[in-house]
C-alpha positions as CSV (number, residue, x, y, z in Angstrom):
1,M,38.0,38.2,45.0
2,E,40.3,35.3,43.0
3,R,41.4,36.7,39.8
4,R,40.0,35.7,36.9
5,R,42.4,33.5,34.3
6,S,40.1,32.4,31.7
7,L,36.9,34.4,29.4
8,E,35.3,33.5,25.9
9,E,33.2,35.4,23.8
10,S,31.4,34.4,21.1
11,T,29.0,35.4,17.7
12,V,27.2,33.9,15.2
13,V,28.0,35.1,12.0
14,D,26.6,35.0,8.9
15,A,29.4,32.6,6.6
16,P,30.5,28.8,6.7
17,P,33.4,28.2,9.1
18,A,35.6,27.7,6.3
19,V,35.7,31.7,5.2
20,V,35.6,32.6,9.3
21,Y,38.7,30.2,9.8
22,R,40.4,31.3,6.7
23,L,40.3,34.6,7.6
24,V,41.2,34.3,11.0
25,S,43.9,31.8,10.6
26,D,45.4,34.2,8.5
27,L,47.3,36.3,11.9
28,R,48.6,38.7,9.0
29,N,45.0,40.0,9.7
30,M,44.9,40.3,13.5
31,G,45.8,44.2,13.5
32,R,42.6,44.2,11.4
33,W,40.2,42.5,14.1
34,S,42.2,43.2,17.4
35,P,41.4,47.0,19.2
36,E,44.7,46.1,21.0
37,C,46.6,44.3,17.7
38,R,48.5,46.5,15.4
39,A,50.3,44.1,13.0
40,V,51.8,40.4,13.1
41,W,55.0,39.4,11.1
42,L,54.8,35.7,9.9
43,P,58.1,34.8,8.4
44,R,56.2,31.5,6.7
45,P,52.6,31.7,6.1
46,P,50.0,30.2,6.7
47,A,50.1,29.5,9.6
48,R,50.9,26.1,11.3
49,A,51.1,24.5,14.6
50,G,54.5,25.7,16.0
51,S,55.1,28.5,13.3
52,R,56.2,31.5,15.4
53,F,55.1,35.0,14.5
54,V,55.9,38.5,15.9
55,G,53.1,40.7,17.1
56,I,53.2,44.4,17.6
57,N,50.5,45.8,20.2
58,R,49.5,49.4,21.1
59,R,46.7,50.3,23.5
60,G,47.0,54.7,24.1
61,P,50.6,55.5,24.6
62,F,51.3,52.0,25.4
63,L,53.5,50.0,22.5
64,W,54.8,46.8,23.2
65,P,56.1,43.7,21.2
66,T,54.8,39.7,21.6
67,L,56.1,36.5,20.6
68,G,53.7,34.2,19.4
69,R,53.5,30.4,18.7
70,V,50.4,28.5,17.0
71,H,49.7,25.9,19.5
72,R,46.5,23.7,17.6
73,V,45.1,24.1,13.9
74,R,42.3,22.3,12.9
75,E,41.0,23.6,9.7
76,D,37.9,25.0,9.6
77,R,36.8,23.5,13.8
78,E,40.0,25.5,15.8
79,F,42.7,27.7,16.1
80,V,45.1,28.5,19.0
81,F,48.1,29.8,20.1
82,D,50.6,31.3,23.2
83,I,51.7,34.6,23.3
84,S,54.8,35.6,25.6
85,A,56.2,38.7,26.0
86,F,60.6,38.6,27.4
87,G,60.8,34.9,27.7
88,L,57.6,34.7,30.0
89,P,54.5,32.7,29.0
90,I,51.3,35.8,29.3
91,A,48.3,33.9,27.8
92,R,46.9,31.3,25.1
93,W,44.5,32.7,22.3
94,G,41.8,30.4,20.8
95,Y,39.3,30.6,18.4
96,R,36.5,27.6,17.7
97,F,34.6,27.5,14.5
98,E,31.1,25.6,15.0
99,P,28.3,25.3,12.4
100,E,25.2,27.2,13.3
101,G,22.3,27.0,10.7
102,T,23.9,28.5,7.5
103,G,26.2,30.5,9.3
104,T,29.6,29.9,12.2
105,R,29.5,30.1,15.7
106,L,33.0,31.8,16.3
107,T,34.0,31.9,19.7
108,E,36.9,33.1,21.2
109,F,38.9,32.1,24.3
110,W,41.6,33.8,26.5
111,Q,43.4,32.0,29.2
112,D,46.2,34.0,31.2
113,L,49.2,32.1,31.2
114,R,50.7,33.8,34.0
115,T,51.3,31.6,36.7
116,D,51.7,32.7,40.3
117,G,55.5,32.5,41.3
118,R,58.2,34.6,41.1
119,R,57.3,34.6,37.4
120,G,54.1,35.3,37.7
121,R,54.8,38.3,39.4
122,A,56.8,39.4,36.6
123,A,54.9,38.7,33.8
124,D,51.9,40.7,35.7
125,L,54.7,43.8,36.1
126,L,55.2,43.6,32.1
127,G,52.0,44.0,31.5
128,T,51.4,47.0,33.8
129,V,54.6,49.0,32.9
130,F,54.3,48.2,29.2
131,A,51.2,47.5,28.4
132,G,49.4,49.6,31.0
133,T,47.2,47.2,32.6
134,A,47.4,46.0,35.8
135,P,45.8,42.5,36.0
136,A,42.4,43.0,37.9
137,R,42.0,45.1,34.8
138,R,43.0,42.7,32.0
139,V,39.7,40.8,31.8
140,A,37.3,43.9,31.4
141,L,39.6,44.6,28.8
142,N,39.4,41.4,27.3
143,R,36.3,41.1,27.1
144,A,35.6,44.4,25.5
145,G,38.7,43.6,23.1
146,M,36.8,40.0,22.4
147,R,33.6,41.4,21.3
148,T,34.9,44.6,19.2
149,T,37.4,41.7,17.5
150,L,34.4,39.3,17.0
151,D,32.5,42.0,15.4
152,R,35.2,42.8,13.3
153,V,35.5,39.3,11.9
154,A,31.8,38.9,11.4
155,R,32.0,41.5,9.4
156,A,34.7,40.9,7.4
157,A,33.3,37.5,6.7
158,T,29.6,38.7,6.0
159,A,31.4,41.0,2.6
160,E,33.3,38.2,1.8
161,P,31.7,35.8,-1.7
162,R,31.0,32.9,-1.1
163,R,32.8,29.7,-3.0
């Protein structure tokens, strides 16, 4: 079976795109949303295209750091960042915010940046050793994590006062 290298999940949030975007694009909140991310250090908030940040992740007994760089920012529409570890590209993560009725269709997407070849194999090995996740399990874990993340963002967005 061919390895899957991308994934996306969506939910409808009962809040306008600006509210949802504000929550997600504040990377310091990522530890509240993601079941793997514990904290993000962003030296100069707010995040802009090109901003760099450090993530601390944990799953079970596994703890690992990542480096991130904001790839694309389209206010109230899209927020995308790339993750690397030990100088190796790992993944692109992003969020799209689309008006739907009186709310927002929030879509989280993931693209595996671990390409074939020596660097890709090294990144796969790092994922197995540091995150405890073999490449074959990553899609299933990401899907479950994305659903949790979207649910947490949706609950927080509906609790936000409307402006």
